[in-house]
C-alpha positions as CSV (number, residue, x, y, z in Angstrom):
1,M,138.0,86.7,104.3
2,K,138.9,90.3,104.2
3,R,136.5,92.7,102.5
4,F,137.6,96.1,101.6
5,A,134.5,97.9,100.5
6,V,130.9,97.2,101.4
7,F,128.5,100.3,101.1
8,A,125.7,102.0,99.3
9,V,126.3,104.7,97.1
10,S,123.6,107.3,97.0
11,V,123.3,109.9,94.5
12,M,120.9,110.5,91.3
13,F,122.3,111.1,88.2
14,V,121.6,111.6,84.6
15,N,124.2,112.1,81.7
16,S,123.1,115.7,81.4
17,I,120.2,117.7,81.6
18,S,120.1,118.2,77.6
19,A,120.1,114.5,77.2
20,A,117.2,114.2,79.2
21,V,115.2,116.8,77.7
22,A,116.0,115.6,74.2
23,A,114.5,112.3,75.4
24,G,111.6,113.7,76.5
25,D,112.3,112.9,80.0
26,K,112.3,114.5,83.7
27,A,116.2,115.0,84.3
28,C,115.4,113.3,88.0
29,Q,112.7,110.9,88.8
30,V,110.1,111.4,91.1
31,G,109.2,108.1,92.9
32,K,110.7,104.7,93.4
33,L,114.6,104.5,92.1
34,A,114.7,103.6,88.8
35,E,116.4,100.8,87.0
36,W,119.1,103.4,85.6
37,Q,119.7,104.3,88.9
38,R,120.8,101.0,90.1
39,N,124.8,101.5,90.0
40,V,124.7,104.8,91.8
41,V,122.1,104.2,94.4
42,I,122.6,100.4,95.5
43,A,120.3,99.3,97.9
44,G,118.7,96.2,98.9
45,T,120.5,92.9,97.0
46,D,122.0,95.3,94.5
47,R,123.8,97.6,97.4
48,A,127.1,96.0,97.7
49,I,130.4,97.5,96.1
50,F,132.1,94.6,97.7
51,I,135.9,93.8,96.9
52,E,137.5,90.7,98.4
53,K,141.0,90.2,98.8
54,N,141.5,87.6,96.5
55,K,139.7,89.6,93.5
56,L,142.0,92.4,93.7
57,K,143.0,93.0,90.1
58,A,146.5,93.4,89.0
59,G,148.2,96.3,90.3
60,E,145.3,97.1,93.0
61,K,146.3,97.8,96.2
62,A,144.1,96.3,99.4
63,E,144.1,100.0,101.0
64,D,142.8,101.7,97.9
65,F,139.3,100.0,99.2
66,D,139.3,100.1,102.9
67,F,136.3,102.5,103.8
68,S,136.4,100.9,107.4
69,F,135.8,102.4,110.8
70,G,139.2,102.0,111.7
71,A,140.5,103.7,108.4
72,T,138.2,106.6,108.9
73,I,139.5,107.1,112.5
74,G,143.1,106.8,111.5
75,Q,142.5,109.2,108.7
76,I,141.3,111.8,111.2
77,L,144.1,111.5,113.6
78,R,146.4,112.1,111.0
79,S,144.9,114.8,109.5
80,A,145.0,116.4,113.2
81,N,148.8,115.7,113.2
82,Q,148.4,112.9,115.8
83,S,149.9,109.3,115.7
84,D,147.7,107.0,114.1
85,S,148.4,103.8,116.5
86,K,145.9,101.2,117.7
87,A,145.9,103.0,121.1
88,N,144.9,106.3,119.8
89,R,142.6,105.2,117.8
90,V,140.8,103.6,120.7
91,A,141.2,106.6,122.6
92,V,139.6,108.8,120.0
93,V,136.5,106.4,120.2
94,K,136.4,106.3,123.7
95,S,136.3,110.3,123.8
96,L,132.8,109.8,121.8
97,I,131.5,106.9,124.0
98,D,132.6,108.9,127.1
99,S,130.2,111.5,126.4
100,F,127.1,109.4,126.9
101,K,128.1,109.5,130.3
102,L,127.5,113.4,130.9
103,T,124.8,114.8,132.8
104,K,125.1,118.3,131.7
105,A,127.2,120.4,129.2
106,P,127.7,124.0,128.8
107,H,126.1,125.4,125.7
108,P,128.5,126.9,123.2
109,L,126.4,130.0,122.4
110,G,125.6,131.0,126.1
111,S,126.7,130.9,129.7
112,R,124.0,128.3,130.8
113,E,124.3,124.4,131.3
114,V,122.1,122.2,129.8
115,A,120.9,118.9,131.3
116,I,121.8,115.6,129.3
117,S,120.3,112.0,130.4
118,P,123.1,109.7,130.4
119,R,122.9,106.5,128.3
120,L,124.0,103.6,130.4
121,K,123.9,101.3,127.6
122,E,125.8,103.4,125.0
123,S,128.3,104.5,127.7
124,S,129.6,100.8,128.0
125,I,130.4,100.4,124.6
126,D,133.6,98.9,124.2
127,P,135.7,101.3,121.5
128,A,138.1,98.6,120.6
129,K,135.1,96.4,119.4
130,L,133.6,99.3,117.3
131,L,137.0,99.5,115.6
132,D,137.3,95.8,115.1
133,E,135.2,94.6,111.8
134,S,135.4,91.2,112.9
135,S,133.6,91.7,116.3
136,P,130.1,91.3,116.5
137,E,130.0,94.6,117.7
138,G,132.2,96.1,115.2
139,L,130.9,99.1,112.7
140,H,130.7,98.8,109.2
141,P,130.2,101.1,106.1
142,I,127.0,100.9,104.8
143,G,126.6,104.1,102.8
144,L,128.2,107.1,101.2
145,F,126.1,110.2,100.3
146,N,126.8,113.4,98.5
147,R,124.8,116.4,99.8
148,F,125.7,119.2,97.5
149,D,122.3,121.0,98.9
150,Q,124.2,121.9,101.9
151,A,126.6,124.0,100.2
152,P,126.2,127.5,101.1
153,E,125.3,130.5,98.6
154,D,129.1,132.0,99.6
155,W,130.6,128.5,98.7
156,Q,132.7,128.3,101.7
157,Y,132.7,124.5,101.3
158,C,131.3,122.1,98.8
159,G,128.3,120.8,100.7
160,E,128.7,117.6,102.7
161,H,130.0,114.2,102.0
162,R,128.9,111.5,104.3
163,I,129.8,108.1,105.4
164,V,127.4,106.0,107.3
165,F,128.3,103.1,109.7
166,A,126.3,100.6,111.4
167,Q,126.5,97.7,114.0
168,G,124.3,94.4,112.8
169,Q,124.3,90.8,112.3
170,R,126.4,89.5,109.3
171,G,125.6,86.8,106.9
172,A,128.2,84.4,105.7
173,D,129.2,87.0,102.9
174,G,130.2,89.5,105.4
175,L,127.3,91.8,104.5
176,L,124.9,93.0,107.2
177,T,121.9,91.2,107.5
178,G,120.0,93.4,110.0
179,P,120.1,94.8,113.6
180,L,121.8,93.0,116.4
181,G,118.6,93.5,118.1
182,T,115.4,95.8,118.4
183,L,117.3,97.5,121.1
184,N,120.7,97.1,120.2
185,R,121.3,99.5,117.3
186,F,123.8,101.9,116.9
187,F,125.0,104.2,113.9
188,L,127.5,107.0,113.5
189,I,127.3,109.3,110.3
190,F,130.4,111.3,109.5
191,E,129.1,114.5,107.7
192,A,132.0,116.1,106.3
193,A,131.8,119.8,104.8
194,V,134.9,119.5,102.5
195,A,136.4,122.7,102.3
196,N,136.4,124.6,98.9
197,P,140.0,125.0,97.7
198,R,139.1,128.1,95.6
199,P,136.2,130.0,97.3
200,D,137.2,132.8,95.1
201,L,135.9,130.5,92.0
202,Q,132.7,129.8,93.8
203,K,131.2,126.6,92.9
204,E,133.8,126.1,90.1
205,G,136.1,125.2,93.2
206,C,133.7,122.1,93.9
207,R,133.6,121.2,90.1
208,P,136.2,118.2,90.7
209,A,134.0,116.7,93.5
210,A,130.5,117.2,91.6
211,D,132.3,115.9,88.4
212,L,133.4,112.4,90.3
213,W,129.7,111.9,91.6
214,L,128.1,112.6,88.2
215,G,130.8,110.2,86.6
216,L,129.9,107.1,88.6
217,K,127.1,106.4,86.4
218,Q,129.2,105.9,83.2
219,L,131.6,103.4,85.2
220,G,128.5,100.9,84.9
221,T,129.1,97.7,86.7
222,D,132.7,98.3,86.9
223,T,132.3,98.2,90.7
224,H,136.3,98.1,91.4
225,K,136.3,101.9,89.6
226,V,133.7,103.0,91.5
227,A,135.1,102.0,94.9
228,E,138.7,103.2,94.0
229,R,137.5,106.6,92.8
230,L,135.2,107.4,96.0
231,H,138.1,105.9,98.1
232,R,140.6,108.4,96.4
233,F,137.8,111.3,97.1
234,Y,137.4,110.3,100.8
235,F,140.8,109.6,101.8
236,K,143.4,111.5,99.2
237,G,141.4,114.1,97.4
238,L,140.8,115.1,93.8
239,S,142.3,117.3,91.3
240,A,141.6,119.3,88.1
241,P,142.8,120.6,84.9
242,N,142.3,124.2,86.2
243,G,144.7,123.6,89.0
244,V,141.9,123.1,91.8
245,V,142.8,120.5,94.3
246,I,140.2,119.1,96.6
247,P,141.1,118.0,100.0
248,P,140.1,114.5,101.0
249,V,136.5,114.0,102.6
250,I,137.9,112.6,105.7
251,H,139.7,115.2,107.6
252,A,139.5,116.6,111.0
253,R,138.8,120.2,109.8
254,H,135.7,118.7,108.1
255,Y,134.1,117.8,111.3
256,G,133.0,121.1,112.9
257,N,136.4,123.2,112.3
258,P,134.2,125.0,111.8
259,F,131.6,123.2,109.6
260,G,130.5,119.6,109.4
261,Q,129.8,117.2,112.2
262,V,129.3,113.7,113.2
263,R,126.3,112.5,114.5
264,G,124.6,109.4,115.7
265,N,121.5,107.5,116.1
266,T,121.2,105.3,119.0
267,F,119.0,102.5,120.1
268,K,120.8,100.7,122.9
269,Q,118.0,101.8,125.2
270,L,114.8,103.6,124.9
271,P,114.1,106.3,124.0
272,W,115.7,106.6,120.5
273,E,118.2,109.6,120.3
274,L,120.4,111.3,117.9
275,R,123.5,112.9,119.2
276,E,126.4,115.6,117.8
277,W,130.0,115.8,118.0
278,H,132.7,118.0,116.6
279,V,136.4,116.8,116.1
280,E,138.8,118.9,118.4
281,L,141.4,120.0,115.9
282,S,144.5,119.9,117.9
283,T,143.8,116.2,119.0
284,G,141.1,114.6,116.7
285,K,138.9,113.8,119.9
286,F,135.3,114.0,119.9
287,L,133.5,116.9,121.4
288,P,129.6,116.8,122.0
289,A,127.6,119.4,120.7
290,P,124.0,120.9,120.3
291,V,122.3,119.1,117.7
292,G,121.1,121.7,114.9
293,T,117.9,122.8,114.6
294,N,116.6,120.9,117.9
295,P,115.4,123.3,120.4
296,Q,115.0,122.1,124.1
297,P,111.3,120.8,124.2
298,A,110.5,122.7,127.3
299,F,111.1,125.9,125.2
300,Y,107.6,125.1,123.6
301,T,105.6,124.8,126.7
302,P,103.3,128.0,127.3
303,P,104.7,130.5,128.8
304,E,103.2,130.2,132.3
305,T,104.4,126.5,132.6
306,N,107.6,126.4,135.0
307,V,109.7,123.6,133.9
308,S,112.5,122.3,136.3
309,G,115.8,123.1,135.2
310,I,114.6,125.7,132.4
311,D,115.4,129.3,133.0
312,P,112.3,131.5,132.1
313,A,114.2,134.2,130.9
314,V,115.7,131.9,128.1
315,K,112.8,130.2,127.2
316,K,111.1,133.7,127.0
317,A,113.8,134.7,124.4
318,F,113.2,131.4,122.4
319,Q,109.4,132.2,122.0
320,E,110.4,135.9,120.8
321,V,112.5,134.7,118.4
322,F,110.3,131.8,117.1
323,V,107.3,134.4,116.9
324,K,109.5,136.9,115.1
325,R,111.9,135.3,112.8
326,V,111.0,131.3,112.6
327,V,107.4,131.3,111.7
328,A,108.4,133.4,108.5
329,D,110.5,130.5,107.4
330,A,108.0,128.0,108.2
331,V,105.2,129.7,106.0
332,A,107.5,130.7,103.2
333,S,107.7,127.0,102.1
334,N,104.3,127.8,100.8
335,Q,105.8,129.9,97.9
336,G,105.0,128.2,94.5
337,L,103.0,125.8,96.3
338,A,100.1,126.7,94.1
339,D,101.9,126.7,90.7
340,R,102.3,123.0,91.2
341,P,99.6,120.4,90.6
342,A,97.9,118.9,93.2
343,D,99.8,115.5,93.2
344,E,103.0,117.4,93.4
345,Q,102.4,119.7,96.1
346,Q,103.7,117.3,98.8
347,T,106.9,116.9,97.1
348,H,107.3,120.5,96.8
349,L,106.5,121.2,100.1
350,V,108.5,118.5,102.0
351,N,111.8,119.6,99.8
352,R,111.1,123.3,100.9
353,N,110.7,123.1,104.5
354,G,113.0,124.5,106.4
355,V,114.4,126.8,109.4
356,R,117.7,128.7,109.3
357,G,119.5,127.4,111.8
358,N,121.0,130.4,113.4
359,L,117.8,131.7,114.4
360,I,117.4,128.8,117.0
361,A,121.0,127.5,117.6
362,A,121.4,129.2,121.1
363,F,118.5,127.2,122.0
364,N,119.4,123.7,120.8
365,D,119.4,120.9,123.1
366,F,122.7,117.8,123.2
367,V,120.1,115.3,122.4
368,S,117.2,115.1,119.8
369,D,114.5,112.7,121.1
370,A,111.7,110.8,119.5
371,G,110.3,109.1,122.7
372,P,107.1,109.5,124.2
373,P,105.8,113.1,125.2
374,P,106.4,115.2,126.9
375,R,110.3,114.4,126.3
376,N,110.4,114.4,122.4
377,D,111.0,117.2,120.2
378,D,107.5,117.4,118.9
379,P,106.5,121.3,119.3
380,N,102.9,120.3,118.3
381,Q,102.3,117.9,120.9
382,S,98.9,118.3,122.9
383,E,100.6,119.8,126.0
384,N,101.8,122.7,124.0
385,R,98.4,123.5,122.4
386,T,97.5,126.1,124.6
387,G,98.6,129.3,126.1
388,A,99.8,132.8,125.2
389,F,103.1,131.4,122.9
390,R,100.3,129.6,120.6
391,E,98.2,132.8,120.3
392,A,101.2,134.8,119.5
393,V,102.3,132.3,116.8
394,K,98.8,132.4,115.1
395,N,98.8,136.2,115.2
396,K,102.2,136.1,113.4
397,I,100.9,133.7,111.0
398,D,97.7,135.9,110.2
399,E,100.1,139.0,110.0
400,L,102.3,137.1,107.1
401,K,99.2,136.1,105.3
402,P,100.9,133.2,103.5
403,P,99.9,132.1,100.2
404,T,97.6,129.3,99.7
405,A,97.8,126.3,97.6
406,G,95.1,127.4,95.4
407,G,91.4,125.9,95.1
408,S,89.5,125.3,98.4
409,A,92.7,125.0,100.3
410,S,93.2,127.7,103.2
411,G,96.5,129.5,104.0
412,V,98.7,127.8,106.3
413,S,97.2,126.8,109.7
414,I,98.8,127.2,113.4
415,D,99.2,123.2,113.7
416,E,101.0,123.1,110.1
417,V,103.5,125.6,111.1
418,M,104.2,123.8,114.5
419,N,104.2,120.5,112.4
420,R,107.0,122.0,109.9
421,V,109.1,123.2,112.4
422,G,109.1,119.8,114.2
423,A,109.9,118.1,110.8
424,T,113.1,120.0,110.7
425,S,114.0,118.5,114.2
426,C,115.9,115.1,114.1
427,G,113.5,113.5,115.8
428,G,110.5,114.8,113.9
429,C,112.5,114.2,110.3
430,H,113.3,110.5,111.6
431,Q,110.2,109.6,113.3
432,F,107.1,111.5,115.0
433,S,106.2,113.7,112.0
434,A,105.5,111.0,110.0
435,K,102.1,110.4,111.0
436,Q,99.8,109.0,108.6
437,P,96.9,109.0,107.8
438,A,97.0,112.4,109.6
439,N,94.3,114.1,110.9
440,P,94.6,117.7,110.9
441,A,96.7,118.3,113.7
442,D,99.5,116.6,112.3
443,Q,99.6,117.8,108.6
444,I,102.3,119.8,107.5
445,G,100.0,121.5,104.7
446,T,96.9,121.6,102.6
447,S,96.8,120.5,98.6
448,S,94.9,122.6,96.3
449,D,92.4,119.7,96.3
450,N,91.9,120.0,99.8
451,K,93.7,117.1,101.0
452,P,96.4,117.0,103.8
453,I,99.8,116.9,103.1
454,V,102.0,114.9,105.3
455,W,105.6,114.1,106.3
456,P,107.1,111.0,104.4
457,R,108.2,107.9,106.3
458,S,111.3,106.9,107.4
459,L,112.5,103.2,108.2
460,G,111.4,103.5,112.0
461,F,113.7,106.2,113.2
462,V,116.7,105.8,110.3
463,H,116.8,106.8,106.5
464,I,119.3,104.1,105.9
465,D,119.1,100.8,107.7
466,E,121.7,98.1,108.6
467,T,121.1,96.5,105.1
468,S,121.7,99.8,103.3
469,R,117.9,99.9,102.4
470,L,116.8,103.6,102.0
471,S,113.6,105.2,103.4
472,P,110.8,106.2,101.3
473,L,111.4,110.1,102.8
474,L,114.9,109.6,100.7
475,T,113.7,107.5,97.9
476,D,110.2,109.2,96.9
477,F,111.0,112.7,97.9
478,F,114.8,113.9,98.8
479,L,116.7,112.2,96.2
480,A,115.0,113.6,93.4
481,D,115.3,116.9,94.4
482,R,118.8,116.8,95.4
483,C,119.5,115.0,91.8
484,E,117.8,118.3,90.3
485,N,120.1,120.5,92.4
486,L,123.2,118.7,91.6
487,N,122.4,119.2,88.0
488,E,121.6,122.7,87.8
489,L,124.5,123.6,89.6
490,F,126.7,121.3,87.5
491,G,125.0,119.8,84.7
492,K,126.7,122.1,82.2
493,P,130.3,122.2,81.4
494,A,132.4,124.3,83.3
495,P,133.6,127.5,81.5
496,P,136.9,127.8,79.9
497,F,139.8,128.3,82.5
498,D,141.2,131.5,81.2
499,E,137.5,133.0,81.8
500,L,137.5,131.6,85.2
501,A,141.1,132.8,85.9
502,A,140.0,136.5,84.5
503,R,137.6,136.6,87.2
504,T,139.9,135.3,90.0
505,L,141.8,138.4,91.9
506,F,144.9,137.4,93.8
507,L,144.1,134.0,95.0
508,T,146.4,131.1,94.3
509,E,145.2,128.9,97.0
510,R,142.4,128.6,99.3
511,T,141.9,131.3,101.9
512,K,142.9,130.2,105.2
513,L,140.4,130.1,108.0
514,P,141.2,131.8,111.1
515,T,141.3,128.5,112.9
516,E,144.0,127.0,110.8
517,I,146.1,130.3,111.2
518,L,146.0,129.4,114.7
519,Q,146.7,126.0,114.6
520,E,149.7,126.8,112.1
521,F,151.1,129.5,114.6
522,A,150.9,127.0,117.4
523,K,153.4,124.7,115.7
524,T,155.9,127.5,115.3
525,V,155.9,127.7,119.2
526,P,157.9,124.9,120.8
527,N,156.5,123.0,124.1
528,L,153.2,124.9,124.7
529,N,152.3,124.3,128.3
530,Q,148.7,123.2,129.1
531,N,147.4,126.4,129.8
532,Q,148.5,127.8,126.4
533,V,146.8,124.6,124.7
534,R,143.7,125.4,126.5
535,A,143.7,128.9,125.5
536,L,144.4,128.0,121.8
537,N,141.5,125.5,122.0
538,S,139.3,128.0,123.3
539,A,140.2,130.7,120.9
540,T,139.6,128.1,118.0
541,S,136.3,127.1,119.5
542,Q,135.1,130.4,119.4
543,L,136.2,131.2,116.0
544,N,134.4,128.5,115.0
545,R,131.1,129.2,116.8
546,D,131.4,132.4,115.1
547,A,131.8,131.0,111.6
548,R,129.1,128.2,112.3
549,Q,126.5,131.0,113.1
550,D,127.2,132.9,110.3
551,D,127.1,129.9,108.0
552,R,123.6,129.0,109.6
553,A,122.1,132.2,108.4
554,R,123.0,131.7,105.0
555,L,120.7,130.4,102.1
556,G,121.8,127.0,100.3
557,A,123.5,127.5,96.9
558,S,120.1,126.7,95.2
559,G,118.7,129.9,96.6
560,R,116.8,127.7,99.4
561,I,117.0,127.3,103.1
562,R,119.2,124.2,103.5
563,Q,117.6,120.7,105.4
564,A,120.2,119.2,107.8
565,D,119.0,115.5,107.3
């Protein structure tokens, strides 16, 4: 029996800020998911928006409920002006799988090569089976997420809108019941940075997308409407009365051209790894990319320690940047901590912990690793707790004089700074930072009642599992904060369109990115030879790198450092 839509929808919602205040309630509850959220955060036994072929209503089309991995890859191909054939779908997925064979890759922000450990198990995955939902090895959609907290302060794009796929065992009803095995798990997360069609209107250019997410609650238990509206957004785009047209979420441009990415959690063999790819705009194929906010672990070792394959000059440059710039971001999350009650200080610190990505992008690894030391990304592992670099970080903390949480708590210790930076890495956020109960070397802060503040738990390397269950970090910390962010940005009605028009200068369509101009130019030139194609792709890549670096330096639209996970 063919199923067209099986996924979890993750977004917190209230009808409006004013309604919540009038009711004497917080707009977004902190803690376990409340009953009123069940239609928009669908987890556990309530997770499935599940439309069977024989239950389509009159006038409904099967393709309007298809969130499959194959449909996603097909949409990427078409948006890259490639033929959506079965062979092309397999070839595109193969480009991702083949990247697991690499032993090194050139870093896009420098002239050096970075060593990569090949993954035999992952490189032997059959791309055709991933695309086949009837195969035991097929990928299935397990969650849709909005990440308006990823929108930059200049609103070049409308945050990220994600779809998560996983392999897993299937029950009789077609739903995933768990992993294929302890060491046989594979997740892909498509994290689309949806272009703002009217950046001149700032956030109002993104309003149709926000209204869609905020409006899901009003659909109640009508899973057909929920699925259809989300599918329209992900595969067709949205429009609004003010003339704004949001492009579809699934588009080659939204996965690294220049913003957005595809990431993978992989457990086919030890250790757990997270990797990242960008889509090549001219072909739709996947290109391996450094993982954001994940410096090579060896850069944290003492300056006097020589590490094979690591240029001491590059390591020295990283440590200088870390001391001068990164430490300041790590201690800044203490701002406002003393204004919170002691029992809310963990939530405050967890949601404000971050490092601006541009500071360390040139030093990022192609893999984030949560395996045993010294290979993993933990900057505070025991091997790194001595030496001149450690002393320089401590001196910088003393110079900054970070605010305390009040009471008997001290400022910020060097262990807390290093653990905060570790938690911004994928390996830290997903695993090694959640050390509970914590000793002083493991905590990220100290509360005003002198208790350790620790990083919350994942579900064991993932924040959504094969059954769409969400992690404590999401349910108890991130989701409520993202709900508040969404309501602060879009909870009030849009201003009248004539007011918006008065603020608009001359733009009648979305400002074109340089990469788009290049690609459009290429279409006007018949029969480009291979050298010209390579030159075009190289120029596009350089423009994308420059734009991504500029974006990484920006705060989020809410005025805070953006968190990748």
